[in-house]
Each structure stands twice: as C-alpha cells, then as structure tokens.
VEXMIVO-748896 format. One record per residue: residue in three letters; x, y, z of N, C-alpha, C, O, CB in turn. Coordinates in Angstrom, 2 decimals. Glycine has a CB too. Layout:
<rs>
R  kolke      npx      npy      npz     capx     capy     capz      cpx      cpy      cpz      opx      opy      opz     cbpx     cbpy     cbpz
R    ALA        X        Y        Z        X        Y        Z        X        Y        Z        X        Y        Z        X        Y        Z
...
</rs>
This chain:
<rs>
R  kolke      npx      npy      npz     capx     capy     capz      cpx      cpy      cpz      opx      opy      opz     cbpx     cbpy     cbpz
R    UNK   -31.75    54.15    24.18   -32.67    54.50    25.16   -33.79    55.39    24.77   -33.38    56.34    25.43   -32.00    55.08    26.18
R    UNK   -34.53    55.70    24.40   -35.50    57.02    25.13   -36.27    57.87    26.52   -36.88    57.59    27.55   -36.34    56.84    24.68
R    UNK   -35.77    59.13    25.75   -36.94    59.00    27.08   -38.74    59.86    26.82   -38.94    60.60    25.85   -35.98    60.03    28.71
R    UNK   -39.61    59.60    27.67   -40.23    59.96    26.45   -41.26    60.94    28.16   -41.43    60.37    29.24   -41.07    58.28    24.96
R    UNK   -41.87    62.76    27.77   -42.24    63.14    27.62   -44.22    63.03    27.99   -44.40    61.81    27.99   -41.45    63.18    26.87
R    UNK   -45.11    63.46    28.17   -46.08    63.52    28.26   -46.53    64.82    28.49   -45.98    65.20    29.53   -46.34    62.74    28.90
R    UNK   -47.72    66.25    27.74   -48.70    67.00    28.36   -49.70    66.81    27.40   -50.09    65.86    26.72   -48.37    68.44    28.69
R    UNK   -50.07    68.19    27.54   -51.59    67.84    27.16   -52.94    67.49    27.35   -53.97    67.74    26.74   -51.62    67.36    26.80
R    UNK   -52.51    66.53    28.86   -53.44    66.67    29.24   -54.22    67.81    30.45   -53.66    68.86    30.78   -53.37    65.65    29.37
R    UNK   -55.72    67.32    31.05   -56.70    68.47    31.37   -57.42    68.26    32.28   -57.16    67.19    32.83   -57.51    68.86    30.45
R    UNK   -58.42    68.92    32.79   -59.58    69.17    32.52   -60.71    69.35    31.45   -61.01    70.50    31.11   -59.51    69.77    32.90
R    UNK   -61.39    68.21    30.85   -62.81    68.74    29.82   -64.18    68.30    30.17   -64.44    67.41    30.98   -62.73    68.16    28.27
R    UNK   -65.06    69.02    29.50   -66.22    68.99    29.45   -66.55    66.72    29.03   -65.69    65.85    29.19   -66.63    70.46    28.12
R    UNK   -67.69    66.53    28.66   -67.79    65.47    28.22   -68.46    65.95    26.76   -69.14    66.98    26.74   -68.52    64.53    29.20
R    UNK   -68.26    65.21    25.61   -68.02    65.61    24.92   -66.97    66.49    24.03   -67.04    66.30    22.82   -68.59    65.66    25.14
R    UNK   -66.31    67.13    24.34   -65.44    67.64    24.13   -64.43    67.13    24.00   -64.38    65.91    24.15   -65.40    68.27    24.63
R    UNK   -62.88    68.09    23.59   -62.34    68.00    22.63   -60.06    67.48    24.09   -59.72    68.13    25.09   -62.90    69.95    21.35
R    UNK   -59.54    66.66    23.67   -58.07    67.28    23.93   -57.20    66.42    22.96   -57.60    65.38    22.45   -57.49    67.12    25.65
R    UNK   -55.47    67.19    22.65   -55.04    66.68    22.04   -53.66    66.17    23.14   -53.34    67.28    23.56   -55.03    67.43    20.82
R    UNK   -53.14    65.64    23.51   -51.95    64.80    23.99   -50.62    64.92    23.19   -50.66    64.77    21.97   -52.35    63.33    23.97
R    UNK   -49.64    65.15    23.71   -48.31    65.14    22.94   -47.18    63.90    23.77   -47.05    63.54    24.93   -47.62    66.94    23.01
R    UNK   -46.74    63.65    22.91   -45.75    62.74    24.28   -44.49    63.07    23.37   -44.71    62.70    22.21   -46.08    60.51    24.70
R    UNK   -43.03    63.77    23.55   -42.01    64.25    23.42   -41.20    63.15    24.07   -41.11    62.66    25.19   -41.96    65.56    23.87
R    UNK   -40.58    62.96    22.73   -39.66    61.51    22.64   -38.10    62.14    22.82   -38.28    63.31    22.46   -39.87    60.51    20.84
R    UNK   -36.57    62.01    23.20   -35.70    62.81    23.19   -34.62    60.91    23.49   -35.13    59.81    23.69   -35.92    64.46    24.49
R    UNK   -32.89    61.32    23.38   -32.52    60.99    23.17   -31.94    59.43    21.14   -31.12    59.84    20.31   -32.82    61.27    24.40
R    UNK   -32.49    58.25    20.99   -31.04    58.10    20.09   -32.95    56.77    19.24   -33.80    56.03    19.72   -28.56    57.01    21.33
R    UNK   -32.51    57.39    17.65   -33.64    57.23    16.96   -35.16    56.86    17.57   -35.70    55.77    17.45   -33.25    56.33    16.15
R    UNK   -35.48    57.58    17.97   -37.27    57.59    17.48   -37.74    57.10    16.96   -38.53    56.41    17.60   -37.89    58.27    16.96
R    UNK   -37.77    56.95    15.71   -38.23    57.16    14.28   -38.15    55.34    13.98   -38.69    54.93    12.95   -37.00    58.41    13.16
R    UNK   -37.43    54.30    14.95   -37.34    52.98    15.45   -38.15    52.49    16.10   -38.50    51.31    16.18   -36.50    52.77    16.02
R    UNK   -38.60    53.67    16.77   -40.06    52.87    18.00   -41.25    52.82    17.66   -41.92    53.83    17.50   -40.43    53.60    19.40
R    UNK   -41.59    51.87    17.54   -43.50    51.51    17.55   -43.69    52.45    19.06   -43.19    52.25    20.17   -44.16    49.13    17.83
R    UNK   -44.79    53.73    18.53   -45.03    53.79    20.00   -46.72    53.52    20.18   -47.45    53.32    19.21   -44.48    55.40    20.63
R    UNK   -47.17    53.54    21.50   -48.35    53.37    22.32   -48.66    54.39    22.93   -48.01    55.44    22.99   -48.30    52.45    23.18
R    UNK   -50.53    53.93    23.85   -50.68    54.91    24.50   -51.67    54.23    25.31   -52.74    53.70    25.01   -50.96    56.13    23.81
R    UNK   -51.05    54.39    26.46   -52.30    54.26    27.35   -52.55    53.74    28.52   -51.67    52.93    28.82   -53.07    53.75    26.87
R    UNK   -53.74    53.92    29.66   -54.26    54.75    30.64   -54.67    53.90    31.36   -55.07    52.85    30.84   -55.16    55.71    30.35
R    UNK   -54.70    54.04    32.56   -55.37    54.02    34.01   -56.01    54.26    34.71   -55.33    53.60    35.49   -55.20    54.15    34.56
R    UNK   -56.92    54.69    35.43   -57.81    54.66    35.77   -57.55    53.96    37.23   -57.04    52.89    37.55   -58.58    54.21    34.80
R    UNK   -58.36    55.48    38.28   -58.02    54.83    39.77   -59.01    53.13    40.14   -60.22    52.94    40.03   -58.63    56.30    41.13
R    UNK   -58.25    52.43    40.45   -58.62    50.87    40.59   -58.50    49.97    39.77   -58.70    48.77    39.96   -59.71    50.63    40.81
R    UNK   -57.86    50.95    37.92   -58.23    49.24    37.40   -56.54    49.38    37.12   -55.69    50.14    37.59   -59.66    48.77    35.61
R    UNK   -56.48    48.31    36.17   -55.58    48.36    35.25   -55.20    48.79    34.39   -56.00    49.02    33.48   -55.48    47.91    34.96
R    UNK   -53.26    49.27    34.16   -53.40    49.64    32.79   -54.41    49.05    32.10   -54.87    47.93    32.34   -52.30    49.42    32.11
R    UNK   -54.82    49.99    31.03   -54.78    49.99    29.34   -55.30    50.00    28.26   -56.35    50.59    28.04   -54.49    49.46    28.96
R    UNK   -54.26    48.94    26.86   -54.37    49.67    26.57   -55.10    50.27    25.31   -56.02    49.68    24.75   -53.60    49.70    26.81
R    UNK   -54.60    51.55    24.90   -55.44    52.99    23.85   -55.68    53.03    22.50   -56.69    53.09    21.80   -54.68    54.29    23.81
R    UNK   -54.09    52.97    22.23   -53.61    53.07    20.79   -51.96    52.81    20.48   -50.99    53.09    21.20   -53.99    54.56    20.30
R    UNK   -52.01    52.11    19.00   -51.09    52.35    19.00   -50.20    52.29    17.41   -50.79    51.60    16.58   -50.81    51.67    20.03
R    UNK   -48.96    52.89    16.96   -48.80    53.48    15.62   -47.31    52.64    15.02   -46.58    52.64    16.00   -48.65    55.38    15.77
R    UNK   -46.79    52.16    14.23   -45.82    52.24    14.00   -44.73    52.67    13.30   -44.95    53.45    12.37   -45.87    51.81    14.05
R    UNK   -44.13    52.50    13.43   -42.32    53.41    13.13   -42.61    54.03    11.92   -41.90    55.03    11.85   -40.61    52.26    12.79
R    UNK   -43.62    53.88    10.51   -43.66    54.99     9.75   -44.76    55.90    10.01   -44.66    57.10     9.73   -43.65    54.64     8.48
R    UNK   -45.63    55.49    10.45   -46.90    56.55    10.61   -47.78    55.62     9.65   -48.57    56.23     8.93   -46.65    58.45    10.00
R    UNK   -47.76    54.53     9.56   -48.69    53.52     8.87   -49.71    52.98     8.90   -50.44    52.76     7.94   -48.43    52.80     8.78
R    UNK   -49.87    52.73     9.87   -49.75    51.48    11.10   -50.92    51.29    11.82   -51.05    50.09    12.07   -48.66    51.76    12.27
R    UNK   -51.94    52.05    12.31   -52.52    52.18    13.65   -53.46    51.14    14.21   -54.05    50.26    13.59   -53.20    53.37    13.68
R    UNK   -53.47    51.35    15.18   -54.49    50.47    16.17   -55.08    50.53    17.59   -54.44    50.89    18.57   -53.99    49.43    16.30
R    UNK   -55.86    50.29    17.59   -57.19    50.72    18.13   -57.96    50.35    19.51   -59.11    50.00    19.25   -58.00    50.34    17.20
R    UNK   -57.68    50.33    20.90   -58.76    49.72    21.38   -60.26    50.48    20.98   -60.39    51.60    20.48   -58.50    49.63    22.88
R    UNK   -61.37    49.48    21.39   -62.29    48.85    20.47   -63.00    50.23    21.06   -63.98    50.76    20.55   -62.95    47.05    20.63
R    UNK   -62.25    50.75    22.35   -63.98    51.39    23.08   -63.39    53.30    22.82   -63.72    54.34    23.40   -64.36    50.73    25.78
R    UNK   -62.67    53.10    21.97   -61.78    54.60    21.68   -61.83    54.14    19.74   -61.09    54.32    18.78   -59.48    54.69    22.75
R    UNK   -62.48    53.83    19.87   -62.03    53.99    17.60   -63.04    54.00    17.12   -64.10    53.40    17.25   -61.21    52.62    16.47
R    UNK   -62.55    54.94    16.39   -63.52    56.11    15.78   -63.69    57.90    16.57   -63.66    58.93    15.90   -65.15    55.30    15.92
R    UNK   -63.85    57.85    18.01   -62.92    58.53    18.79   -61.51    59.38    18.93   -61.46    60.60    19.04   -62.82    57.91    19.26
R    UNK   -59.96    58.17    18.91   -59.68    59.07    18.95   -58.96    58.37    18.22   -58.94    57.18    17.92   -59.55    59.83    19.85
R    UNK   -57.99    59.85    17.82   -56.57    59.19    16.83   -55.13    59.62    16.96   -54.76    60.79    16.99   -56.73    59.51    15.29
R    UNK   -53.93    57.98    17.06   -52.68    58.91    16.90   -51.71    58.83    15.96   -51.39    57.94    15.16   -51.96    58.88    17.91
R    UNK   -51.42    59.66    16.14   -50.45    60.30    15.01   -48.90    60.01    15.67   -48.64    59.52    16.77   -50.80    62.20    14.75
R    UNK   -47.78    60.58    14.41   -46.83    60.95    15.05   -46.16    61.66    13.97   -46.73    61.79    12.89   -46.15    59.94    15.76
R    UNK   -44.74    62.22    14.22   -43.71    63.22    13.51   -42.84    62.71    13.65   -42.56    62.94    14.83   -43.46    64.51    13.86
R    UNK   -42.03    62.05    13.22   -41.07    61.44    13.23   -39.46    62.22    13.29   -38.38    61.86    13.77   -41.38    60.70    12.21
R    UNK   -39.94    63.52    12.52   -39.20    64.49    12.33   -39.08    65.53    13.37   -38.05    66.22    13.32   -39.55    64.93    11.28
R    UNK   -40.08    65.82    14.46   -40.40    66.25    15.75   -39.95    65.21    16.94   -39.43    65.64    17.97   -41.89    66.51    15.75
R    UNK   -40.17    63.94    16.75   -39.67    63.17    17.58   -40.74    63.60    18.41   -40.44    64.17    19.46   -38.22    63.26    17.95
R    UNK   -42.05    63.41    18.10   -43.47    63.75    18.32   -44.50    62.37    18.19   -44.77    62.02    17.04   -43.87    64.94    17.18
R    UNK   -45.20    61.46    19.53   -46.40    61.36    19.05   -47.55    61.88    19.45   -47.17    62.35    20.52   -46.59    60.42    18.99
R    UNK   -49.05    62.23    19.35   -49.92    62.61    19.14   -51.05    61.65    19.87   -50.60    60.53    20.09   -49.84    62.83    17.89
R    UNK   -52.38    61.84    20.28   -53.46    61.45    21.03   -54.34    62.27    20.57   -54.83    62.98    21.45   -53.34    61.45    22.43
R    UNK   -54.78    62.47    19.37   -56.47    63.08    19.02   -57.52    63.01    19.55   -58.36    62.52    18.79   -57.03    62.73    18.07
R    UNK   -57.93    63.28    20.63   -59.66    63.26    21.75   -60.27    63.63    21.55   -60.32    64.85    21.70   -60.06    63.65    22.90
R    UNK   -61.67    62.69    20.81   -63.06    64.02    20.84   -64.05    62.88    21.35   -63.90    61.67    21.16   -63.74    65.00    18.89
R    UNK   -64.95    63.45    21.95   -66.11    62.74    22.39   -65.54    62.42    23.28   -65.39    61.33    23.83   -66.79    61.78    21.70
R    UNK   -65.05    63.81    23.54   -64.67    62.05    25.31   -65.82    62.29    26.16   -66.62    63.22    26.23   -62.71    62.31    26.99
R    UNK   -65.65    60.98    26.90   -66.78    60.47    27.73   -66.23    60.11    29.49   -65.12    59.63    29.71   -67.37    58.95    26.85
R    UNK   -66.97    60.36    30.32   -66.46    60.10    31.78   -65.82    59.00    31.93   -65.05    59.20    32.87   -67.43    60.05    32.76
R    UNK   -65.71    58.13    31.60   -65.37    56.63    31.53   -63.90    57.30    30.66   -62.96    56.82    31.29   -66.76    55.30    30.53
R    UNK   -63.40    58.05    29.68   -62.47    58.58    29.81   -61.12    58.73    30.52   -59.97    58.51    30.15   -62.88    59.09    29.83
R    UNK   -61.59    59.13    31.53   -60.71    59.90    32.72   -59.93    58.91    33.23   -60.70    58.16    33.82   -61.54    60.59    33.97
R    UNK   -58.77    58.50    33.33   -57.30    58.25    33.91   -56.23    58.72    33.83   -56.56    59.61    33.04   -56.89    57.42    33.73
R    UNK   -55.19    58.90    33.98   -53.67    59.13    33.67   -53.21    58.17    32.49   -53.32    56.95    32.49   -52.72    58.81    35.05
R    UNK   -52.56    59.15    31.24   -52.59    58.62    30.71   -51.25    59.03    30.01   -50.72    60.14    30.07   -53.67    58.53    30.39
R    UNK   -50.74    57.71    29.21   -49.04    57.02    29.29   -48.51    57.28    27.44   -49.26    57.14    26.47   -49.08    54.63    29.86
R    UNK   -47.46    57.57    27.41   -47.29    57.03    26.50   -45.86    56.27    26.37   -44.86    56.42    27.08   -47.61    57.88    25.67
R    UNK   -46.03    55.49    25.37   -44.97    54.28    25.24   -44.39    53.64    24.58   -45.06    52.90    23.87   -45.10    53.56    25.50
R    UNK   -42.55    53.56    24.41   -42.28    52.80    23.68   -41.30    51.13    23.54   -40.32    50.73    24.16   -42.01    53.67    23.18
R    UNK   -41.83    50.73    22.83   -40.76    49.71    21.91   -39.98    49.64    20.48   -40.16    50.51    19.63   -41.38    48.71    21.73
R    UNK   -39.26    48.74    20.32   -39.22    48.06    19.31   -39.27    47.84    18.08   -38.92    46.66    18.02   -39.53    47.72    19.42
R    UNK   -39.51    48.26    16.84   -40.04    47.67    16.05   -41.40    47.21    15.87   -41.97    47.68    14.89   -39.47    47.03    16.02
R    UNK   -42.19    46.24    16.74   -42.76    45.52    16.22   -44.53    46.18    17.53   -44.78    46.33    18.72   -41.79    43.77    16.17
R    UNK   -45.27    46.35    16.08   -46.60    47.04    16.95   -47.26    45.86    17.46   -47.73    44.83    16.98   -47.81    48.01    15.97
R    UNK   -47.06    46.58    19.10   -48.22    45.35    19.39   -49.04    45.86    20.62   -48.52    46.92    20.97   -47.46    43.68    19.81
R    UNK   -50.44    45.45    21.68   -51.12    46.58    21.72   -50.77    45.92    24.22   -51.04    46.53    25.25   -53.36    46.58    20.36
R    UNK   -49.99    44.30    23.92   -49.23    44.66    25.26   -48.85    45.08    25.92   -47.66    45.21    25.64   -48.82    44.64    25.57
R    UNK   -49.20    45.74    27.41   -48.30    46.96    27.58   -46.14    46.42    28.55   -45.00    46.88    28.58   -49.69    48.23    28.97
R    UNK   -46.99    45.17    29.11   -45.94    43.64    29.06   -44.49    44.12    28.55   -43.50    44.46    29.20   -46.60    42.24    27.73
R    UNK   -44.85    43.99    26.18   -44.14    44.28    25.96   -43.58    45.53    25.35   -43.05    45.48    24.24   -44.10    43.60    25.74
R    UNK   -43.72    47.17    26.37   -43.13    48.44    25.92   -42.09    48.81    26.80   -42.21    49.25    27.95   -44.11    49.53    25.83
R    UNK   -41.23    48.64    26.28   -39.42    49.37    27.34   -39.62    50.18    28.15   -39.35    50.10    29.35   -38.12    50.33    26.55
R    UNK   -40.19    51.19    27.50   -39.87    53.30    27.99   -40.91    53.69    27.72   -41.47    53.77    26.63   -38.69    54.53    27.05
R    UNK   -41.42    54.12    29.26   -42.80    54.98    29.39   -42.33    56.11    30.12   -41.21    56.10    30.64   -44.11    54.23    30.21
R    UNK   -43.37    57.45    30.23   -43.07    58.40    30.68   -43.81    58.35    31.91   -43.98    57.33    32.57   -43.19    59.38    29.87
R    UNK   -44.41    59.97    32.29   -44.67    60.19    33.58   -46.32    59.52    33.70   -46.90    58.72    34.42   -44.45    61.89    33.94
R    UNK   -46.59    60.26    32.71   -48.41    59.99    32.44   -49.08    61.49    32.41   -48.35    62.14    33.17   -49.32    58.93    34.00
R    UNK   -49.93    62.21    31.99   -50.37    63.60    32.12   -52.20    62.48    32.38   -52.72    61.40    32.09   -49.91    65.07    30.28
R    UNK   -52.47    63.83    33.12   -54.15    62.96    33.98   -54.87    63.77    32.80   -54.44    64.89    32.52   -54.91    63.55    36.25
R    UNK   -56.27    63.06    31.88   -57.39    63.64    32.26   -58.20    63.26    32.40   -58.34    62.09    32.74   -57.73    64.27    31.89
R    UNK   -59.33    64.27    32.14   -60.43    63.98    33.76   -61.42    64.26    32.62   -60.89    64.47    31.53   -60.44    65.34    35.66
R    UNK   -62.37    64.30    32.65   -63.84    64.13    31.45   -65.31    63.91    33.28   -65.67    63.04    34.08   -63.55    61.55    29.73
R    UNK   -65.58    65.40    32.95   -66.41    65.75    33.80   -68.52    66.10    32.93   -68.81    67.02    32.16   -65.39    67.23    34.51
R    UNK   -69.14    65.40    33.27   -70.26    65.18    32.82   -71.03    66.06    32.73   -72.16    65.84    32.28   -70.71    64.44    33.28
</rs>
C-alpha cells in the first residue's frame, strides 16, 4: 500500500503559477504510476496528468498541455505538478493518485488517493 499527501495549493491570480507536491509513504513508490486529477464544484473528477514509473513518459489532458508539467523524484518518493499560466477554470480540488505499473488516464483505474489540495485561480 501507499499513502499520499498533497500540498502546495492556494490562491493565485490568473496567469500565475503554483507547484503541487504529493509525498508518498509506504512500499515501492518507484513501482507506481502517479497521476494528478482535479474536481471542481458540481463537476466530475477529471484527469490532469500522469507519469510512468521511471518518469520518462508523461501524458496530459488537452486542457493543460503546454501549461502544466508533471515530474517525479523517486529518491524522495514525491511527484510534482508545476502549473503555469493558470486560468480561473483551473480552480479545483487537486488529487494525486497511484496505480501499479501501467500508465492510464481513467480515475477508476487508480487504487490509492490523497485527500486533495485546493487550487483557486482568481480572474
């Protein structure tokens, strides 16, 4: 099992940047694919980005491509989401999640979830 704790959320003006972190504890972080998802009020949880075990492969939602960057440091058991050029529509509760081995976009395929960190972008 792995436990996940997100941090780094906050209030930022449109056009600004934030970096989210997700610290993992437990066994074998380096065997888990890591993903970021978000959920805005009244909306379903949606995929943001994911990174494979080695960090050599990443995928992004079209809505964040070119603005967000996912990365991981297996030595620190941490995954990051660098968010630039933030827009009000990026406002949501951001979650990190983990699953074994295969990089997927579907939230239902992820086994472990953090509690989330709030990101609010003002216009």
